[in-house]
N, C-alpha and C positions, 0 to 999 in steps of 0.2 A: 199357299197350300190349298188344294181343293179336295174335299171329301165327297165321294159319291155314296149314297145309300141305295140299297136295292133289296127287293123281296119278290115273292110271287104269292098270288092269292087265287082262291076259287071257292065260291060258296061260303065266304067268311061269315056272313050273318047267319045262314042256316046252321053252320057248324059251331056257332057260339064263340068265335075268336074275338079278342079285343084288338082287331086289326086296325081300326081307326086310331085308337090310343097308341098302338105300336108305331104307326106311321108318323103321328104327330110328335112322338118322342124322338124318332129318328131325325126329324126336321130340326130338332134342337142341336144336332151335331153336323148334319150334312148340308152341303151346298146345292146338291141335287139329289132327288130320290127317284129311282126307276122302279116301277111296279108292273110286273107281268101279271095281268088279270085274265085268268082263264074264263072261258065261256061258262056262265053260272046260271042257276035257276032262281037266284035271289037278287038282291039289290046291291051286291058287292061293288060292281063297276060304278053305279050311281053314287054310292057312299064315298068311294075314293075321289071321284070327281068333285063331290060336294065339299071336300076339304078346302078347295079353292086356292091352294098355294101354287104359285107359278113355278116353284122348284120341282114339283112333281111331274114326272113324265110317264104316261101310261102306255104300255104295250099290250094290246089285246091279243090273246092267244087261244088256240084250240088244242086241248090235250090229246096226246096219242093214247087212246083207250086200249090199243092192242099191246102197249108196253106195260106188262104186269110182272116184271122181273126185278125183285129186290129194290123197289122204289126208284128205279132209274127215271121214271117220268118226272119225279121231283127234281132230279138233276137237270133234266132237259129244261124245265121251267125256270129253275134257279139260274142256270147259265144263260138263258135267254135274256134275263134282266141284267146279269152281271156283265155280259159282253157289250152292253150298251152304256156302261159306266165310263165317264170321261175324266174322273178325278185322279189324283195321285194315289189315293187309297179307296178301296171298295169295302163298304160296311154293310154286311148282310145281317138283317134282323128278321126273324120269323114272325108270323102273324100273331103269335101268342106271347111275344117277348117285348118288354118295355124297358126303356132307359130312364133312370131316375134323373129328374131335373138338376139335382145337386151334382151329379156326376158328368153331365154333358161338357162343361168347360174343362174338366179333368181329362176327359177322353181326347178332346182336341189338343190339349197341351202335350199329352203323351205322344200323339201322332206327329205333332210339330217337332218334338224333340228327336224323333227317330226318322224324320223325313229324309235326311241326307246320310243315313247309316244303312248301306245296302245289306248289312248282315241281318237286319231286322226285316223280315218279309211279312210279318203278320202280328196281330195283337190278340192275346188270349184273355178271356174274361172269367172271373169267378161267376158262380150261379146260385141264385135262390130258386129252387124248384118248389113252388107252392103246391100243396097237395091236400085235397079234401075240403079245405076252407082257407081263407086268407091269413089266418093266424097260425098256420102250420106249414112246415117245409119238410121235404123228404131228403134224407141224407144217408146214403149208403153207396157202396160201389156200383149199385144198379143205376145210379144217377150221376152223370158226369159232373165233376166239380169245377172243371175249367174247360173252355172250348174256344176255338178261334172264331171270331166273328168279323175281323177286319183283315184284309190282305192287300199287299201292295199291288196296284193295278198294272204294273209293268212285269209282274211275275207270271210266267206261263203256267196255268193251273186249270184244273177242272174238279167237279164234285161228283164222284161216282154214284152216290145215292142221295145226294142233296144234303147230307149231314155234315160233311167235312170237306176240307180242301186238300187236293193232292197236287204237288208241284212236279212238273215234267221238265227234266233237264236233258238236252241233247238226245231226245227221243229214247232215253233209257227208261227203266222202271221208275215209276213215280215215288216220291217221298213226301213226308209231311213237311209243312213249312216251318221255317225257323221263326219263332215268335217271342216277343217280349210280353211281359204281363201288364195288363191295363191297370190293375190295382183297384178296380171297381167291379161291381156285379151287374149281371143281366137279371132282370126280374121275369121269371118264366111262369105264366099263368094258365097254361094249357090244361093242367090237372086240377083246377078249381072250378071250371065251368060247370053249369048245372048238369046233372046226370043225364037228362034226356038229350042235351046237345052233345055230350061226350059219347053216348051210345050211337048217335047219328054219325059222328065223326068216325068212330070205329067201323061202322057198317060201310062207309064210303071209302075209307082209306085201305081197308084190308085187301081189297082186290088188287091194288097196285103192288102188294107184297106176296101175292098168292096165299093169303091167310084166310082161314074161315073166321068170320066175325065172332067174337066172344061176347058173352053177356057182361056188361060193365057193372062193377061193384067197387066203389072206393074203399069199402071196408076190408077187402081181400088183400091185405098188405101186412108185412111184418110190423108189429107195433113199435119195435125198437128203431124202425126206419124213420118214423114221423116224430118231429120235435117241434117245440113252440118257436114262433118267429116273433121277436120283440123289436124289430126295426120299423121304419116308416115306409109306406108304399108311395110310389110316384103319384103326384097330384093328378096327373092325366088319367090314371086308371081307377081312382077311388070311386067315381060314380058307377063305372062298369062293374066293379067288385060288389057294390051294394045291390045292383039290379040283376046281375047275370051270374054270380058265383054262388056256390053252395056256402052256407053260413055256419053250419054246425057239423062237425065231423069228429068221430072217434073210431080208431081201428077196431075191427071185430076181434074181441078177446078170444074167441074160439077159432080164429083162423089157423089152419094147418100150414105150417111152413113148407114151402116148396124146397126142392133140392138146391136150387139157386139161392134162395133166401138163407138156407142153413150155411151155405158156403160163404155168403156175404157177412153173416154174423161172425164167422171165424176170422175173416179178413179184417173186419172192424176191430175185433179184439186184439189181433196182432198189431194193427196200426196204433191202438192206444198204448199197448205195451212198449212200443218203440217211440213213444213220445209224439204222436201225431203224424206218423209217416202216411204217405198217400200212395196206395197201390192201384189206384184206378188207372185205366188206360187213357193215354193222352194222344191226341191226333196232331201233335206238334212237337218240335224239339225246342227246348228253352234256350233263349239267348239272354244272358244276364246283362243288366245295364252297366 
């Protein structure tokens, strides 16, 4: 079995991503890692090269700045890396996502188990969305609880906005992939980076979605969404967290709930009443083992 890892990056240092930690964690699982590095104004390309692992293959790209419709430029970059994967499985990890070292052998074992089962096209992971500080996570229908990050490399698919996979069959309308559960989480750190880096990220990213950049404020969130995290962080990211993450955070007690947040409160209440039901949207159909 061969596992290909892939991702895309641009201005990773400037925007405060733990992208080196992410790539090193992906190397715990993958036999090759394809990195599409967009033309940057910082040292992203040099930093990726400096990892010095022969399993990393870099594709230097130039982003289509005229593509500013619903994030499709991210799809272009993601697929540039994905289409160069040569393994049985293609494992996509974003630049702010990290795999825990304890979970790496478990992921390989699950993929090995499903290697010859064509019903399983993908693998869906649980998520820890860290928010505001490393000791807090966001949990509500606003934050996806599971997402596909591995897809069988022989399945015809694309990513319309870079966020999920769509399988194309016989030139018909696409569908979400059939996925088994990985049984382990992805550690998502994009929302704990220092506020200045987060504001720069918002400023740069908004144009690809035709959004007007908003003023960043970690405190502007429903307090019921943020809960303590009592697990362990991957070893690879602990130094980054100490140096580059916000360390102290409490939601603004005077925050006025948005209409969307009020809706999510009701959804969470119904989920609890039904014994832990999950009404979040899923970009896959579940295949039971």
